[in-house]
N, C-alpha and C positions, 0 to 999 in steps of 0.2 A: 662960841654961849654953845650951851650943855643940849645931846640930844637926848628929845625925849622920849620916852620907851611907849611903843604902839600899845591899843589898845590888846584886853587882853582874846576876846574874842577874831580880831584880825590873824594874832602870831599864830590862834589853834585854830584858825579857821580852814586852812588849805590839808590838813589832817581828818579833821571830819569831810570837808568834799572825799576826797580819796574814799574815806572808809561809805560814805553814803553809794557813789559809784560802785565799789564793788559788794555791797548788800542787795544793788538795784541787776550787776550782772550776773550773780548768783541766782535769785531769782527771777530772773530773765529765763536762767537754762535750766532752773529747775522747774519752770512752766512748761517750758518747751519741751523736758522731757517727760512730762506729764502728758499735755495735749497731743505730743508728735503720733500716738495714733490717729488722733481726730484729725490731725494736719495730712497727714496720709491719707487717707478716708477721704477726706475734703480732694485732694488732690487729683486722687484715680477716681472721684466723679467726676472732676471735670477734664477731666480726658477723656472717660467715657460718653461722655455729654457730647462732648468735639469727634469724637470718634461715630458715633452715629449720625450727627451730621451732616459729616462728611460721607459719609454709606449712602445716607438720605438724597443729598445734591445727583452723588454716580449713579440711583438707580434711572432706571430708563421710567418717563411719564407712565407709560401704558404698564408699569411693573408696580408702581406703590399702591393701585389699589389694593392687589391680595396680598402686598406684605402687609399693609394698612389691616385687615382682615385674622390676617395668621399674627399678628399681634397681639389683637382684643382676641381670638380665639383663647391665647397661648393666659392671658390674662386674667380670662373667665375660669380655665381649669384651674389653674392656678388658686384663684378664689374660694372653689368646690371642692381642691380633693383638702382632707384633713390637715392642720399645720400646714398647710400650700404660703399663705404669708411668710408667717415667721421662716420658712425655710426658704423662700424667696428674698427674704429681705437679706436674712445672711450668708445667701451663695452674691447677691451685689457686694454685700461689703466686704466678701473676698476678693471677688474680682476686683474694687476697686480697694482695696490697701493691696493689691500687688501691682496694679496698673499706678498708682499713687506710690509706689516706693521709690525713694531717690537714686536716679541716676546721673547724678555727677559727677561720681564717682568715673563710673564706665563712659560717658561722655569726655573727660579728660586724658582717659587715653586716649584716644586720637587712633589715625591709621597705624599699622605695623609698617617695620622699615620698608619692604618692599612696593605696598602702598603705596607710599611716602615716593618713593623712587617714584614709581608712575605718576606722581600725579609732579611732580615738579620737572620730570621729563616734558610733560603737557604743559604746562606751565612757560618751559624752556621755547616749546617748539611754537606756542604763542607770540612769543615775545616781538620778531621781526614785523611780524601784522600788527600788534597791540600798541605798539610805542612810536613815540618821534621824537627826533634830538630836539628840538624845540619845549616840549614837553617839562617844568618844572619839576615838575615831582611826579615822573610816568610809575603807573600803577602796574606795570611792566619792564621787566630791565635784567641784565643776563645776572643770575646771581639773586633777584630780590626775594621778596616773600608770598609764596603763592599762595599762604592762606589769605591773603587780603583780597587774593582776585576767583578764586574758590571758594562761594559763598556757601553752598553745600555740595558734599558727595557722597557717593552710598557706591557699595562696591558688591555684585553677585556670589555665589558661590565659590563662583571659579576666580575670583581675586581680580575679575574686572570689573572697570567703569559701568556700572548699572543706570546710575543718575547723578547728575554732574550738573551744577550752577552758577555759570561764570560770570564777574564780574567786569565790562569789559572799558575805554576808553569813550568820552562823549564824543569826539572829533572822530573815531570808527565811518567809514560809512557802510552803516549798516541797510541802509536803502538803495545797496545799489545789487544787480541780484549776482553782478563777480564775484563782488566783493564777499559775498554770504557765500557762495560756491564754496570761497579759496579755506577759509575756516570749516565746513564743513564737513571738505574733502581731509580737511589735515586732522580732524577732532576722530572723524571715521576710522584716517589709520591709524592714531595711537592709541584710543581707546580699545582696540581689537579687532581684527577683520574678522569678516564672516559673519555678522550681523546686522542689520537693520537700526538705525538710530531716527529718532523724533527732537530735529531741532524748532524752539520757539521764542523766537524773535523779540524782545520786550525793548520799542525802541524809544520807551518812557522812561523805562528805568534802568536803559543800558544794561540788561543783562539776558543771556541765552543763559534758553533751559535744554539739556543733553538725554535723551530716553532712549538708553539700549531697549527695541521691541521684540516684543516674543513670535518666533515664527509663526505665520499665520497655519492653520490644519490643513493638510494638502490630501487628508484621506477622507475626504468626505464625497461619498459619494452619490451619485445623481440621485431626486428623488421628488415625489411631489412636495413645493411648499405650499406651505397657508400664504395665499398671495391674494388678492382680487382681480378680477378682468380688467386688462390694463397696466397689470403691471410684471416685470419679468425679472426675478433675481440673475443678475449677473456675475454673483460670487460674494464672497463673504471679506470682511475688514474685521480692523482693531474695536474693541467695544466701545473707546471714549469717541471714536467719529461720526457714530449714528445713534441715535435715539429710540431705534425699534431694534427688535430680535425677531426668529421666527424658533420653534421647538424643533428641529432636528432628531435623524437617529443617525449616532456614532459610534458603530459597532453594534454595541450590545446595549449603550445608554444612550438616552434622552435630553439632550442637550440641547441652549438656549445663544443661538448666536447672531451677532449683526451681521444683515446681511446691506448689498447695494443693491438698492432696488430702482430699476430704471422704468416708467410711465410712460403711456404714450396713449394715443388719442388726440379728441380733438383738443383737449386741453391742456395736451403737454408743448414742454418749447422746448424736447430734445426728442422730434419724432423718427430721427434717423441716428444710427450708430457707425461710427469706423473704429474698424479693430484690426493694430499693426503690431508685430512682430517678426523675429526670425522664425525661419525653417523648424520645426520639433518646438517650438513656443507654447501653442494650445491652443492657435486662434478658429481651427477645427472645431481643438473641444466646444471652445468658445459658442460658434456656431449650433453644435449639437445640442445643447444644454439651449439655446434659444427656442432650438425649434422645437423639443419637445416641451415647453412650457407653450409655446405660442400654438399649439396642437390642440391644447386645452378649449380654445376659442375658437381658432381660426384654422385659417387653409395656409399654405405654405408651397411657396414655387424657390427651388432651389438650384444655385447653378455652380458648378465647381470647377474651375478654370486646372485645377489641379491634376483633375484625370487620374486620381488613387483608389478610385472608389470609400472612400472618408464616408459618403451619404447613402450607397449600398442601404442600410437595414430599413432605409425608409422610405426603400421605391416600392410603388404598391400598398401603401397605407393608409389608411381613412384620413382624407386630411392635405397628405400630399400631392399637391397637385401636379407636379412632375421633378424630376430630378436631374437633369440637363447636365452632359458632361465636353458634347462636340461643339465645336463654334455655331453649325447650321441652326442644332435645336436650340442652343441658348439663346441667338437671337432670336429664336421665331418664340421661344418663350418671351421673352422682354417686349418684345414687341407685344403679343396678346397681354400683357401686365401692364404693357402704356395706355392701348387701348381700353381697358379693365378700369382705369384709375378714369378717362376722358368720360366712359359711361356711366359712374359713379357721379362723377360730378352735373351731368349732365343730367342726370335723376336727383339729387339730391336737390337741384337751383331748382328743378321744374316744382317738387313737396314744395320746398318753402314757399314757393313762390305763390301756388295756388291754396298753401296756410296747410299744408298736410304733417307729419311726420314723415321722415326717411323713411324709402319703403324696403322690408327686410334683409334686400339682398346687396343692400349698400351696408350694413350695418356690422356684418362680417369678417372680423377684419382678416386681411390679406398681406403678408409676410412675406417679401422675398429677397433672398437671403445669396449672397454674390460672392463667394469666396473662388481668389486671386483674379482679378478681371483683366491683369496685367497679359496673362497667356494666351486670350482674345485677339489682342493688341496688335501683333505681329500677323496675322491671312491677311491685313487689311491692302496688301496688294493684291491679293487675290478678288479683289473684289469687294472682300466681306465688310460691314461695317462695324466697329467697334459697341462692343455691347453699352460701356456706359451713354454713350450719345442717347440710348434707348431710356436711361434714367431720369431726363431728364424730368419727365411729367410725373413718376414718381416722388420724387425726391423734394418739387415746389410744391404739388399739391394733393400729395400722400398721407397729410394730416384731416385734411378735409374726407376725406373719402375712405379712411380707415385704410389706409395702406401705408406698411413699413418697409424703409428698407436695410440693409441690413450688411454689409461690404468688408471682410476679410482679406488685407493685403500683406503682405511681407515688404521689409524695409528696400529690399533690393529694389520693388515695380514701385514703388512710391510714387513716381516720378511719371510713371505713366497713369496717376486718378487724374481725372478731367476736373475743371474749375468748379464743377456742379455737387460732384462727390465733396471737395473738400470744404465746399460753400453750407453745404447743407446738413453736412453729418455732425451737429454738435453734439452731440453723446462719444465719448474717447474711451479706449482700451488698447492701452499697451501691456503687450506680454512680454517675458522673457527679458533678458537681460538687452538692454538698451543705454545706448550715449547719455548726457545732457540733451546735446544740441537736439537730438533727438527725440526727449524729453518731450521737452517746448515744444519741437516741431508740433507735434502731434496733439499734446495735450493747452497748449499755449503758455501753462507757467510751469515753472520744476516743483515736482513736489517736495513737499516736507520732511523726508526722511533721505539717506543714500541706500541705494540700490545694490544688493552686494551683485559681488561676479557670478556667482554660481547658484539658479534659482528652480527651483521644480518646475514642468511643465504646468500652465495655468498660472502663475505669479507674476504678478504685475500691479500697473495702475489703471482707475477710471476716473473720470473727470465727465457730469454730468451737467454741459451746459456751461457756465459761469461759476459754477460748484467751486469748492474744495476740492483735491484731487485725492485720494480713497488707496489705498493699498489693498489689493484687490486678488484672491484666490478665487478661482474659477472651482465648482463642483468636477470633480472627475465622470468625465462622462465619454470612456474612449469606444472605439469602432467596434461593436461587439463581433463580427466578421472577423476580426484580427486576430490571428494566433496568442499574442503575446499580450491580449487583455487578459485577465484574471477571471477565474468562474465568479466571482461573489461580484464585479464589477461589469461583468457581461448579462451575470442575472438582473441587477440594480437598473441595466439600459433597459434591456428585452420589457422588464415589469412594466414601463416606462411608454414601452411602441404601440401606436395604434393596430388596431386588428386589420387585416391585410384582407382588403375588400377587390381590389383589382387583380384578375390574375397577369400570369406574362406576357400573353396575346392583346392583353389592350382594351379588352372587353369588358366592358364590365359587368360584371355579377353577382349576385345580393349570396353573399357565404350560408345564408339558412339555406336554397336552394342549391347552391353547387354540389353536395353530395344527393339530392331527388334527381338530378339532369343527368352526373354521369353512373345511376343506376341504372335509368332509363335510357340513355346509349348502348348499355352495355346486355340490356336485356333483349336490344332490339337483334341487337348483333349482325354479324356481317352477309 
């Protein structure tokens, strides 16, 4: 049977379809070329809008109002200026065209050979921790593909890892602190020593974000902080950790720096503080900074167990009740503080029972600063009492009586701290180099950053109650009587000292009458 020929439309249809596809592709390419500027500008506007939303989310709440006012003022100025809207539109289109340019070619280039080798080394170092023999499709394997494990990477100007997002298998025990600590220590060593890294563990998504933190400014001098009564600035931290900033004088500039604010008083859940560190870590500097801020609204009692004269600049100042360095004076001062706390409690309770407000002499805050109490624990064999036993009443009932206790001790004398001090000091600070065990022992939880081996004085961590652990840099508050103190730091601390109203003999003499008495004594003669 002869084969019948195909219809004409079927025999020539494939060629027509091919020509139609070619015409459609040519038309699409032509339209893309014609509309390419519009596509670029649209992409740029979308990226600018995303950047604006991120900037708005990162802006602290206390600065959003001024930012809106500034934006509204800029819009009004642009509207009133001749040709202002036209110029603003042109500038916006130019910025959108710049941000909307095609970056596919730039992104496809990837890191150079040295950075690729660094990422490959990081990947190989993580293989023993993120792999298992029974895994049928391991994400981490020797000689494997590191691009599947590192979903995002960014380098700094020095060629070291600045930001890294790591994907790890679901069977890794990311809920165990020991397992996390091993990974964090490994990444800190391989990504570049001498820097602090922040680690964010996403247990649900099995992702670890590593960020290299910029060093905190260590040259911010002591100054008057814009705080309310009952607020004490312990130091400064990272901008992403807190939602508040303080205006500070930084050399000749004015900067807004995020602080670590410790709140005391009746509503405080962390009424007392414990600071730990090694010799030279800056615990005495922290106590001096706290004392200068406390003297604005209250009285201060200082007990210096070191006996090195770190607080001699405060002796005889207005509001400083005493600066004791010996065991006898320390015991007498702390015994008076215990009786004063009891007296305040009795007065407050009587006033409340009668329906009256607390007396005025119970509202003025009293601060007890105890530096190195372990130095007074040894004379117990001589019949002296341990000063820490006299802190039981201020520690237990100090919040109701407006009494705050601050204890600073070194790691060598941590064993001599009493149970009452450990139990009632819920605000904790660790300064200077410290091991992971020491940080957990003082703060209760490990920090989310890896501390470097070498840190400046006053650098450490702070945790208020059950809150997060913050990086901390104490403002520079050196001893103005120390010869090693610079003139600028000495003047900054001296400007914060209250006037001296108590002479050396201990008799209270008003400052304004002191010159008159001296002239009268000279006039009388021998």
